[in-house]
C-alpha positions as CSV (number, residue, x, y, z in Angstrom):
1,X,180.6,261.3,225.8
2,X,179.9,264.2,228.0
3,X,182.3,266.8,226.8
4,X,183.4,270.4,227.7
5,X,181.6,270.5,230.9
6,X,182.6,271.6,234.5
7,X,181.7,268.6,236.7
8,X,181.6,268.5,240.5
9,X,181.9,264.9,242.0
10,X,180.8,264.3,245.6
11,X,180.8,260.8,247.1
12,X,181.7,258.6,250.0
13,X,185.2,257.7,248.9
14,X,188.1,260.2,249.2
15,X,190.7,260.4,246.5
16,X,193.3,258.9,248.9
17,X,191.3,255.7,249.6
18,X,193.6,252.7,249.7
19,X,191.3,250.3,247.7
20,X,189.8,250.4,244.2
21,X,187.2,253.0,243.7
22,X,184.5,253.2,240.9
23,X,184.2,256.9,241.7
24,X,187.9,257.7,241.2
25,X,188.0,255.7,238.0
26,X,185.0,257.6,236.6
27,X,186.4,260.9,237.6
28,X,189.6,260.1,235.7
29,X,187.7,259.1,232.7
30,X,185.4,262.2,232.8
31,X,188.5,264.4,233.1
32,X,189.7,263.4,229.7
33,X,187.0,265.6,228.1
34,X,185.8,267.8,231.0
35,X,187.1,269.8,233.9
36,X,186.4,267.9,237.1
37,X,186.5,268.9,240.8
38,X,186.5,265.7,243.1
39,X,185.4,266.5,246.6
40,X,187.0,264.5,249.4
41,X,184.8,263.6,252.4
42,X,184.8,266.5,254.9
43,X,185.8,265.6,258.4
44,X,183.0,264.9,260.9
45,X,183.3,265.4,264.6
46,X,183.5,261.8,265.6
47,X,186.1,260.9,262.9
48,X,188.2,263.8,263.9
49,X,188.2,262.6,267.5
50,X,188.3,258.8,267.1
51,X,190.7,258.6,264.1
52,X,192.8,261.6,264.9
53,X,196.1,259.7,264.1
54,X,194.8,258.3,260.8
55,X,196.9,259.6,257.9
56,X,193.8,260.8,256.0
57,X,192.5,262.6,259.1
58,X,195.8,264.3,259.6
59,X,195.8,265.5,256.0
60,X,192.3,266.9,256.4
61,X,193.2,268.6,259.6
62,X,196.3,270.2,258.0
63,X,194.0,271.6,255.3
64,X,191.6,272.9,257.9
65,X,194.4,274.8,259.6
66,X,195.6,276.2,256.3
67,X,198.9,274.4,256.6
68,X,198.3,272.7,253.2
69,X,196.3,273.8,250.2
70,X,192.7,272.6,250.0
71,X,192.9,272.2,246.2
72,X,195.2,269.6,244.7
73,X,195.8,269.2,240.9
74,X,195.7,265.5,239.8
75,X,196.1,266.3,236.2
76,X,195.5,269.2,234.0
77,X,191.7,268.9,234.2
78,X,191.1,267.1,237.5
79,X,191.4,268.6,241.0
80,X,190.6,267.3,244.5
81,X,189.2,269.4,247.3
82,X,189.7,268.9,251.0
83,X,186.8,271.0,252.4
84,X,187.9,273.3,255.2
85,X,184.9,272.5,257.4
86,X,183.9,270.0,260.0
87,X,180.5,268.4,259.8
88,X,178.3,267.4,262.7
89,X,178.0,263.6,263.4
90,X,174.3,263.2,263.3
91,X,173.5,259.7,262.2
92,X,172.2,258.6,265.6
93,X,169.6,261.4,265.8
94,X,166.4,259.4,265.9
95,X,163.9,262.1,264.7
96,X,163.6,262.7,260.9
97,X,162.7,266.3,261.2
98,X,165.7,267.0,263.5
99,X,168.1,265.0,261.4
100,X,166.9,266.9,258.3
101,X,167.5,270.2,260.0
102,X,171.0,269.3,261.1
103,X,171.8,267.6,257.7
104,X,170.9,270.9,256.0
105,X,173.4,272.6,258.2
106,X,176.1,270.1,257.2
107,X,175.2,270.5,253.5
108,X,175.4,274.3,253.7
109,X,178.9,274.0,255.3
110,X,180.0,271.7,252.5
111,X,178.3,273.7,249.7
112,X,180.1,276.9,251.0
113,X,183.5,275.2,250.5
114,X,182.6,273.7,247.1
115,X,181.3,276.9,245.8
116,X,184.5,278.7,246.9
117,X,186.7,276.1,245.2
118,X,184.5,276.1,242.1
119,X,184.8,279.8,241.7
120,X,188.6,279.7,242.0
121,X,188.7,277.1,239.3
122,X,186.3,279.2,237.1
123,X,183.5,276.7,237.0
124,X,180.3,277.6,235.3
125,X,177.0,275.8,235.1
126,X,178.5,272.7,236.7
127,X,177.1,269.2,236.4
128,X,176.8,267.5,239.8
129,X,177.7,263.8,240.1
130,X,176.7,262.2,243.4
131,X,178.3,258.9,244.2
132,X,175.9,257.1,246.6
133,X,176.1,259.9,249.2
134,X,172.5,260.6,250.0
135,X,173.4,262.4,253.3
136,X,176.1,264.9,252.7
137,X,175.0,265.6,249.1
138,X,171.2,265.6,249.6
139,X,170.7,269.4,249.4
140,X,173.6,270.1,247.1
141,X,171.6,270.3,243.9
142,X,169.9,273.4,245.4
143,X,172.9,274.8,247.4
144,X,175.7,274.7,244.8
145,X,175.9,277.7,242.5
146,X,174.5,277.3,239.0
147,X,174.1,273.5,238.9
148,X,172.9,272.4,235.5
149,X,172.0,268.8,235.9
150,X,172.4,266.2,238.6
151,X,173.4,262.5,238.2
152,X,172.9,260.2,241.1
153,X,175.2,257.1,240.8
154,X,174.3,254.0,242.7
155,X,176.7,251.1,243.0
156,X,175.7,249.7,246.4
157,X,172.5,249.1,248.1
158,X,173.7,251.0,251.2
159,X,170.3,251.5,252.7
160,X,170.3,247.8,253.6
161,X,173.1,248.4,256.1
162,X,172.4,249.3,259.8
163,X,174.4,252.5,259.6
164,X,172.3,253.9,256.7
165,X,168.9,252.4,257.5
166,X,167.4,254.9,259.9
167,X,167.4,257.9,257.5
168,X,169.0,256.6,254.4
169,X,166.1,254.9,252.7
170,X,163.8,257.9,252.6
171,X,166.6,260.3,251.6
172,X,168.0,258.2,248.9
173,X,164.6,257.8,247.3
174,X,164.0,261.5,247.4
175,X,167.4,262.3,246.0
176,X,166.9,259.9,243.1
177,X,163.5,261.5,242.5
178,X,164.9,265.0,242.1
179,X,168.1,264.0,240.2
180,X,168.1,264.6,236.4
181,X,168.9,260.9,236.0
182,X,170.1,257.8,238.0
183,X,173.1,255.8,236.8
184,X,173.7,252.3,238.2
185,X,176.3,249.7,237.7
186,X,173.9,246.7,237.5
187,X,170.5,245.9,236.2
188,X,169.2,245.2,239.7
189,X,170.1,248.7,241.0
190,X,168.8,250.4,237.8
191,X,165.4,248.7,238.4
192,X,165.5,249.9,242.0
193,X,166.2,253.4,240.8
194,X,163.3,253.4,238.3
195,X,160.9,253.0,241.2
196,X,161.7,256.7,242.0
197,X,163.0,258.1,238.8
198,X,162.0,256.8,235.4
199,X,165.3,258.0,234.0
200,X,167.4,255.3,235.7
201,X,169.8,253.3,233.6
202,X,172.4,250.5,233.9
203,X,175.6,252.0,232.5
204,X,177.7,248.9,233.2
205,X,181.0,248.8,235.0
206,X,184.6,249.4,234.2
207,X,187.6,247.6,235.4
208,X,191.3,248.4,235.8
209,X,193.5,245.9,234.1
210,X,197.2,245.6,234.2
211,X,199.0,243.5,231.6
212,X,199.3,239.8,231.3
213,X,203.1,239.1,231.2
214,X,204.5,237.2,228.3
215,X,205.8,234.5,230.7
216,X,204.1,233.7,234.0
217,X,205.5,235.8,236.9
218,X,207.6,234.2,239.5
219,X,205.7,232.2,242.1
220,X,205.0,234.5,245.1
221,X,207.1,233.3,248.0
222,X,204.2,232.6,250.3
223,X,202.6,230.3,247.7
224,X,205.6,228.1,247.3
225,X,204.9,225.7,250.2
226,X,201.2,225.4,249.5
227,X,200.3,222.2,247.5
228,X,198.2,222.4,244.4
229,X,195.5,222.7,243.3
230,X,195.1,226.3,244.4
231,X,191.6,227.5,244.8
232,X,191.9,231.3,245.4
233,X,190.1,234.4,246.4
234,X,191.5,237.9,246.2
235,X,189.8,240.8,248.0
236,X,188.6,242.0,251.4
237,X,187.3,239.2,253.5
238,X,184.2,240.7,254.8
239,X,181.4,238.5,256.3
240,X,178.6,240.8,255.1
241,X,179.8,240.1,251.6
242,X,181.2,236.6,251.7
243,X,179.7,233.4,253.0
244,X,182.1,232.2,255.7
245,X,180.1,229.0,256.3
246,X,180.1,228.1,252.5
247,X,183.9,228.5,252.4
248,X,184.3,226.3,255.5
249,X,181.9,223.6,254.0
250,X,183.8,223.3,250.7
251,X,187.2,223.4,252.4
252,X,186.1,220.5,254.6
253,X,184.6,218.6,251.7
254,X,187.7,219.0,249.5
255,X,190.7,218.4,252.0
256,X,193.1,217.7,249.0
257,X,192.5,221.2,247.6
258,X,194.3,224.3,249.0
259,X,192.1,227.3,249.6
260,X,194.1,230.5,249.4
261,X,192.5,233.7,250.7
262,X,194.4,237.0,249.9
263,X,193.2,240.1,251.6
264,X,192.4,241.8,255.0
265,X,190.0,240.0,257.3
266,X,187.2,241.4,259.4
267,X,186.5,240.1,262.9
268,X,184.2,237.3,261.8
269,X,186.8,235.9,259.5
270,X,189.6,236.3,262.0
271,X,187.6,234.3,264.6
272,X,186.3,231.7,262.2
273,X,187.0,228.0,262.2
274,X,188.7,228.5,258.8
275,X,192.0,229.3,260.6
276,X,192.0,225.8,262.1
277,X,191.7,224.0,258.8
278,X,195.1,222.8,257.4
279,X,194.0,223.4,253.8
280,X,192.9,227.0,254.2
281,X,195.7,229.6,253.9
282,X,195.3,233.3,254.9
283,X,198.0,235.3,253.1
284,X,196.9,238.8,254.3
285,X,196.8,242.1,252.4
286,X,199.0,242.5,249.3
287,X,199.8,245.6,247.3
288,X,197.4,246.1,244.4
289,X,200.4,245.7,242.0
290,X,201.0,242.2,243.2
291,X,197.4,240.8,243.1
292,X,197.8,239.7,239.4
293,X,200.8,237.5,240.5
294,X,198.5,235.6,242.8
295,X,195.5,235.3,240.4
296,X,197.8,234.0,237.7
297,X,198.9,231.1,239.9
298,X,195.4,230.1,241.0
299,X,193.9,227.0,239.3
300,X,190.5,228.1,240.1
301,X,189.2,231.6,241.3
302,X,186.3,231.9,243.8
303,X,183.6,234.5,244.6
304,X,181.8,232.8,247.5
305,X,179.4,235.7,247.9
306,X,176.8,235.9,250.6
307,X,173.4,236.7,249.2
308,X,171.6,239.5,251.1
309,X,170.1,242.9,250.5
310,X,173.6,244.5,250.2
311,X,175.1,242.0,247.7
312,X,172.3,240.8,245.5
313,X,172.6,243.7,243.1
314,X,176.3,244.3,243.3
315,X,178.4,244.2,240.2
316,X,181.2,241.7,241.0
317,X,184.3,243.7,239.9
318,X,186.7,241.1,240.9
319,X,185.2,238.6,238.4
320,X,186.5,240.8,235.6
321,X,190.0,240.7,237.2
322,X,189.9,236.9,237.4
323,X,188.6,236.5,233.8
324,X,191.4,238.9,232.5
325,X,193.8,236.2,233.4
326,X,191.7,233.6,231.6
327,X,191.0,231.7,234.8
328,X,188.0,229.4,235.5
329,X,185.8,231.1,238.0
330,X,183.3,229.5,240.4
331,X,180.9,232.0,241.9
332,X,177.5,232.4,243.7
333,X,174.6,232.8,241.3
334,X,173.0,236.2,241.6
335,X,171.1,238.5,239.2
336,X,174.2,240.6,238.6
337,X,176.4,237.5,238.0
338,X,174.1,236.2,235.2
339,X,175.7,238.4,232.6
340,X,178.9,236.4,233.2
341,X,177.0,233.1,232.7
342,X,178.8,232.0,229.6
343,X,182.2,232.4,231.1
344,X,181.9,231.3,234.8
345,X,180.5,228.5,236.8
346,X,177.4,229.8,238.8
347,X,176.5,227.9,241.9
348,X,173.6,227.7,244.4
349,X,174.8,226.1,247.6
350,X,177.7,224.0,248.7
351,X,177.0,220.9,246.6
352,X,177.1,222.9,243.4
353,X,180.2,224.6,244.5
354,X,182.0,221.3,245.0
355,X,180.9,220.0,241.5
356,X,181.8,223.3,239.8
357,X,185.3,223.4,241.3
358,X,185.9,219.8,240.1
359,X,184.6,220.7,236.7
360,X,186.8,223.8,236.5
361,X,189.9,221.8,237.5
362,X,189.0,219.3,234.9
363,X,189.2,221.8,232.0
364,X,192.0,221.2,229.5
365,X,194.6,223.8,229.1
366,X,193.1,225.5,226.1
367,X,189.5,224.6,227.1
368,X,188.3,225.3,223.5
369,X,189.8,228.8,223.6
370,X,187.9,229.6,226.8
371,X,190.8,231.4,228.5
372,X,191.1,233.9,225.6
373,X,187.3,234.3,225.4
374,X,187.2,235.1,229.2
375,X,189.9,237.7,228.8
376,X,188.2,239.4,225.8
377,X,184.9,239.5,227.7
378,X,186.6,241.1,230.7
379,X,188.3,243.6,228.4
380,X,184.9,244.8,227.0
381,X,184.2,246.2,230.5
382,X,186.2,249.4,230.3
383,X,185.7,252.8,232.1
384,X,185.6,254.4,228.7
385,X,182.6,252.3,227.7
386,X,181.0,252.9,231.1
387,X,181.3,256.7,230.8
388,X,180.2,256.5,227.1
389,X,177.0,254.8,228.2
390,X,176.5,257.5,230.9
391,X,177.0,260.2,228.4
392,X,174.7,258.6,225.8
393,X,171.8,258.5,228.3
394,X,172.5,262.0,229.8
395,X,172.8,263.6,226.4
396,X,169.7,261.9,225.1
397,X,167.8,263.1,228.2
398,X,168.9,266.6,227.8
399,X,167.7,266.6,224.1
400,X,164.2,265.5,225.3
401,X,164.1,268.4,227.8
């Protein structure tokens, strides 16, 4: 473990994000043995104007005006910072030299706020942990006072996305190259990191688990009128990550099966033909505390992932959540999914999905102890193990230097 350090964490996700966050989980785990400052995203001009009524924007504005404190204590060793600055919205600047000039200005504004907060907290020789933020954090290793080591953490291939493509690819590569080490949550992303920094490692992934109740929870009200078998998916329904056409194909091919989709939809899903199919049921967003109630009722869990530059190297966090309940899982075969190969049905194309769902439904109740094996495999993916792997690599690297 990394112990007795002062750690500054800068990333894309604020502490008050509504969805699960690797960065938050890692911050909490690191704070068990270290003093941690978690930096929320500073407001940028466009967000301040366009999302002025958003609750998170309102909170940042209150801090900017001095109406609320910029530092919040989460526990005795973890603090969050709302930087009292506004960054320029520069992503559409087409010229690299001009973008870099303006980005340095943004980084200086952010660094000023972080240095001020770190001084108030008594930070010395901090370790800088950057979560996938190759824009706002690009110059921070040089601009933050006394930084003693930088870890760049990559969990998504963001540079494959239109918003990040113009400047992201060159900046991420340069940031990885100058970092002390690169940590990734999949073998695919670690291999990508090693192209620019030989000290790039797959540290695995943690997952938050609730408890499996002694008796099955009550059937959620909106599942009661849906006939079995229930083939379910829990999570955001985003067309860049999920294959809408694949879901449609297997729903049409299996009209006697009910396909239950739990989560918010993007525009593509909202406008899709799936809403016209009688055996497809959109149940909308649910509180995180209720998701286990739905998973526990599914006969088969799905991860119909789209295969593209963004998803091919992603660690499928929801698979652990499914396996924790001992459920049979049918998922798209990707490099990151192959570590689950002994516990899930991996598929390539609609036909193999149909066969795998039938096979999963054909499992006997005990399935030779598979439900318990699935649960134990999921439970091996803890944030403690993930941070221990991070610490092992970082400590070994420091000894070499």
